[in-house]
C-alpha positions as CSV (number, residue, x, y, z in Angstrom):
1,M,-13.0,20.3,7.4
2,H,-10.0,20.9,5.1
3,I,-6.7,22.1,6.5
4,P,-4.3,23.2,3.7
5,H,-0.6,22.7,4.0
6,Y,1.2,25.0,6.4
7,D,4.3,25.0,8.5
8,N,3.0,23.5,11.8
9,R,6.4,23.8,13.4
10,N,6.0,20.3,14.9
11,L,2.8,21.3,16.7
12,A,-0.3,19.2,16.5
13,I,-2.4,19.8,13.3
14,V,-5.4,18.1,14.9
15,D,-5.0,18.5,18.7
16,V,-6.6,16.6,21.6
17,N,-10.3,17.3,22.2
18,D,-10.7,18.8,18.8
19,A,-14.1,20.5,18.3
20,S,-15.1,18.3,15.3
21,T,-13.0,15.1,15.7
22,P,-12.3,14.8,19.4
23,L,-11.6,11.1,19.3
24,A,-8.6,11.5,17.0
25,Y,-5.2,13.3,17.0
26,F,-2.7,14.1,14.3
27,N,0.8,15.7,14.2
28,R,3.5,15.9,11.6
29,V,7.1,16.3,12.8
30,N,10.0,17.3,10.7
31,L,13.6,16.8,12.0
32,K,17.2,17.0,10.8
33,S,19.9,14.6,11.7
34,G,20.5,14.4,15.4
35,E,17.4,16.4,16.4
36,Q,15.0,15.0,18.9
37,F,11.3,15.3,19.5
38,V,9.3,14.4,22.6
39,S,5.7,13.3,22.2
40,R,3.3,12.9,25.1
41,V,-0.4,13.1,24.3
42,P,-2.4,12.7,27.6
43,G,-5.5,10.6,27.2
44,Y,-4.6,9.3,23.8
45,E,-2.7,6.2,22.5
46,T,-0.5,7.1,19.6
47,C,1.5,5.6,16.7
48,L,4.7,7.1,15.3
49,V,5.1,6.4,11.5
50,P,8.1,7.8,9.6
51,A,6.9,9.1,6.2
52,H,10.5,9.2,5.3
53,G,13.8,8.9,7.1
54,T,14.9,6.8,10.1
55,I,14.4,7.4,13.8
56,D,15.4,5.8,17.1
57,V,12.6,5.7,19.6
58,K,12.5,5.3,23.4
59,V,9.1,4.9,25.1
60,D,8.8,5.6,28.9
61,C,5.7,4.6,30.8
62,N,4.8,5.8,34.3
63,G,8.4,5.9,35.5
64,N,9.1,2.3,34.5
65,E,12.3,1.4,32.5
66,G,11.8,2.5,29.0
67,K,11.7,0.4,25.9
68,S,13.9,1.3,22.9
69,F,13.2,0.6,19.2
70,D,16.1,1.5,16.9
71,A,16.2,2.1,13.2
72,V,12.5,2.6,12.7
73,G,11.6,3.7,9.1
74,G,14.3,3.9,6.5
75,R,12.3,4.6,3.4
76,A,13.0,7.6,1.0
77,S,9.3,8.6,0.8
78,V,5.8,7.3,1.3
79,W,6.0,6.0,-2.3
80,D,9.0,3.8,-1.5
81,D,8.8,0.6,0.4
82,D,6.5,-0.4,3.3
83,P,6.1,1.7,6.5
84,S,7.2,0.8,10.0
85,A,6.0,2.3,13.2
86,V,6.0,2.4,17.1
87,Y,2.9,2.1,19.2
88,V,2.9,4.4,22.2
89,P,0.4,3.6,25.0
90,V,-1.7,6.1,26.9
91,G,0.2,7.9,29.6
92,C,3.6,7.2,28.0
93,T,6.2,9.5,26.6
94,A,8.0,8.8,23.3
95,R,11.4,10.4,22.6
96,F,12.7,10.0,19.0
97,V,15.9,11.0,17.4
98,C,16.5,11.5,13.7
99,R,19.2,9.1,12.4
100,S,19.0,10.1,8.7
101,P,19.7,13.4,7.0
102,T,16.1,14.4,7.5
103,A,12.9,12.7,8.7
104,E,9.2,13.4,8.6
105,V,7.2,11.5,11.2
106,F,3.4,11.2,11.4
107,I,1.9,10.9,14.9
108,A,-1.6,9.3,14.9
109,G,-3.7,9.1,18.0
110,A,-7.0,7.9,19.4
111,R,-8.6,8.8,22.7
112,F,-8.4,5.8,25.1
113,D,-8.3,5.2,28.9
114,Q,-6.2,2.0,29.3
115,T,-2.4,1.5,29.1
116,F,-1.0,-1.4,27.2
117,E,2.6,-2.2,26.2
118,P,4.6,-0.3,23.6
119,F,5.7,-2.3,20.5
120,V,7.3,-1.8,17.2
121,V,5.7,-2.5,13.8
122,R,8.3,-3.6,11.2
123,R,7.8,-4.0,7.5
124,A,7.2,-7.7,7.8
125,D,4.2,-6.9,10.0
126,I,2.4,-4.7,7.5
127,D,-0.9,-6.2,6.3
128,P,-1.5,-5.2,2.7
129,V,-4.7,-5.5,0.6
130,Q,-5.4,-4.5,-3.0
131,Y,-8.8,-4.2,-4.5
132,G,-10.9,-2.6,-7.2
133,S,-10.0,-2.4,-10.9
134,D,-9.0,0.0,-13.6
135,E,-12.3,-0.7,-15.3
136,T,-14.3,0.5,-12.3
137,K,-11.9,3.4,-11.6
138,T,-11.5,2.1,-8.0
139,H,-8.1,0.4,-8.1
140,R,-6.6,0.9,-4.7
141,K,-3.9,-0.5,-2.3
142,I,-4.0,-0.3,1.5
143,K,-1.1,-0.9,3.9
144,H,-2.4,-1.6,7.4
145,I,0.0,-0.5,10.0
146,L,-2.3,-0.9,13.0
147,G,-4.9,-3.1,11.4
148,Q,-6.6,-6.4,12.1
149,K,-3.6,-8.2,13.6
150,P,-1.1,-5.8,15.0
151,P,2.0,-7.3,16.8
152,G,0.7,-5.9,20.1
153,R,-2.4,-4.9,21.9
154,V,-4.2,-1.7,20.8
155,G,-7.3,0.1,22.2
156,R,-9.3,2.2,19.7
157,L,-6.7,3.2,17.0
158,L,-6.6,2.1,13.4
159,V,-3.7,3.4,11.2
160,S,-3.1,2.7,7.5
161,E,-1.7,4.1,4.3
162,L,-3.9,4.2,1.2
163,F,-2.9,4.5,-2.4
164,T,-4.7,4.9,-5.7
165,V,-3.2,2.3,-8.1
166,G,-2.3,4.0,-11.3
167,A,-3.0,7.7,-12.1
168,G,-6.5,9.0,-11.2
169,G,-9.4,7.1,-9.8
170,W,-11.9,7.0,-6.9
171,S,-11.3,6.0,-3.3
172,G,-13.8,5.6,-0.4
173,F,-16.4,4.4,-3.0
174,P,-19.2,3.5,-2.7
175,P,-19.9,6.5,-0.4
176,H,-19.9,5.4,3.2
177,K,-20.0,6.8,6.7
178,H,-19.2,5.8,10.3
179,D,-20.5,8.6,12.5
180,S,-23.0,6.8,14.7
181,D,-22.6,4.0,17.2
182,R,-25.6,1.8,16.2
183,L,-24.3,-1.7,15.9
184,P,-24.5,-3.9,14.0
185,A,-25.1,-1.4,11.2
186,E,-22.4,1.2,12.0
187,T,-19.8,2.4,14.4
188,R,-18.7,5.9,15.3
189,H,-15.1,6.5,14.2
190,N,-13.5,10.0,13.7
191,E,-11.2,10.0,10.8
192,I,-8.2,12.1,9.7
193,Y,-6.4,12.0,6.3
194,N,-3.1,13.6,5.2
195,F,-2.8,13.5,1.4
196,R,0.3,13.3,-0.9
197,F,0.4,13.3,-4.7
198,R,2.9,12.1,-7.3
199,P,3.9,14.3,-9.0
200,D,3.5,16.6,-6.0
201,H,1.7,19.3,-7.9
202,G,-1.2,16.9,-8.4
203,F,-4.6,17.3,-6.9
204,G,-7.9,15.7,-6.1
205,L,-11.3,16.3,-4.7
206,Q,-12.8,15.3,-1.3
207,L,-16.6,15.1,-1.0
208,L,-18.5,15.3,2.3
209,Q,-22.2,14.7,2.3
210,A,-24.3,14.8,5.5
211,E,-26.9,12.1,6.1
212,G,-30.2,13.4,4.5
213,A,-28.6,16.2,2.6
214,Q,-29.2,16.3,-1.2
215,L,-25.9,18.1,-1.9
216,G,-22.6,17.8,-0.1
217,E,-19.4,19.9,0.1
218,A,-16.4,19.6,-2.2
219,F,-12.8,20.3,-1.1
220,H,-9.9,20.9,-3.4
221,I,-7.1,18.7,-1.9
222,L,-3.4,19.3,-2.7
223,N,-0.1,17.9,-1.5
224,D,-0.1,17.8,2.3
225,S,-3.8,18.7,2.7
226,T,-5.3,17.4,5.9
227,L,-9.0,16.4,6.1
228,K,-11.0,16.0,9.3
229,I,-14.0,13.8,9.0
230,E,-16.6,14.0,11.8
231,R,-19.7,12.8,10.0
232,G,-21.2,12.0,6.6
233,Y,-20.4,10.2,3.4
234,H,-16.8,10.9,2.2
235,P,-15.6,9.5,-1.1
236,C,-12.6,11.2,-2.8
237,V,-11.0,11.2,-6.2
238,A,-7.5,11.8,-7.7
239,A,-7.4,13.8,-11.0
240,P,-6.2,11.9,-14.1
241,G,-2.5,11.7,-14.4
242,Y,-1.8,11.8,-10.7
243,E,-1.2,9.2,-8.0
244,M,-2.8,9.9,-4.6
245,Y,-1.7,8.7,-1.2
246,Y,-3.3,9.4,2.1
247,F,-2.2,8.6,5.7
248,T,-5.4,7.4,7.5
249,I,-6.3,7.6,11.2
250,L,-9.5,6.1,12.5
251,A,-10.4,6.5,16.2
252,G,-13.3,4.5,17.5
253,Q,-15.7,5.7,20.2
254,S,-16.6,2.4,21.7
255,Q,-14.6,-0.2,19.8
256,R,-11.6,-0.4,17.5
257,S,-13.3,-2.5,14.8
258,L,-14.8,-0.4,12.0
259,T,-18.3,-1.0,10.6
260,Q,-19.1,1.2,7.6
261,F,-22.6,2.2,6.5
262,F,-22.9,2.5,2.7
263,Q,-25.1,5.2,1.3
264,P,-28.3,3.3,0.3
265,A,-28.6,4.7,-3.2
266,H,-25.1,3.5,-4.1
267,A,-24.6,0.4,-1.8
268,Y,-25.2,-2.0,-4.7
269,Q,-21.9,-0.9,-6.2
270,V,-20.1,-3.0,-3.6
271,E,-21.1,-6.0,-5.8
272,T,-19.3,-4.5,-8.8
273,I,-15.9,-3.8,-7.3
274,P,-13.5,-6.7,-7.2
275,G,-12.0,-7.5,-3.7
276,I,-13.8,-4.8,-1.8
277,K,-15.4,-7.1,0.7
278,N,-12.0,-8.4,1.7
279,M,-10.9,-4.7,2.1
280,I,-13.9,-4.1,4.4
281,A,-13.1,-7.1,6.5
282,K,-9.5,-5.9,7.0
283,F,-10.8,-2.9,9.1
284,K,-12.6,-5.2,11.5
């Protein structure tokens, strides 16, 4: 399902127990200098990621003495520098204050039932991977925020930033899905994207094709489009002349590690794309 840009007034864009993606949560919070936001998402672990700006964060859990993480973020935009983040466990409250002229903060979440410890992810902790090629029109860079080796314990949540390298090109190709828990072939993960383009009037196309369907649906994605992916194969493409970014949330049903199932008709393309097997391994 495609959700075009709108002023969400700091309210969840994809709320808890969503009808199509109940495992995942997404909010986008915009603040000015000195303003504060309180985030508490019962039944979900969350991750605070400044898209731009700097925040100070305090996390309180079950009445215990809170943990503070200062100067999180600091980049001018998603296109500048690596991200940083704060992991907020289930049952905890995060209070964050804007310490820059403005800040935009993504809040990613996954349904979970255990409480771990809060921690900060600094730029040095980001796990990057680059794969594909200009020749195959699949050149892409991924910055794992909560990936294979986060600096703390995480339940079901994977968080990353994905970029097309250069202007135009495919992402999520070969077409794959992760909507059924049937290990070792596939895991069920709900997924949410929030897109950005450079220049910001750029655009792309998101395809969603259900298993067994001859034709899928196509969505015209623009700057700040949000996409909820419940099921089906879901490649996307940026138009020529535009760079595409998308903030990615993956929430697992039974495990955190992601196992993708590639569409059989196109699965052989995995062998044609440089570095893609390393990319796949980074989500495990």
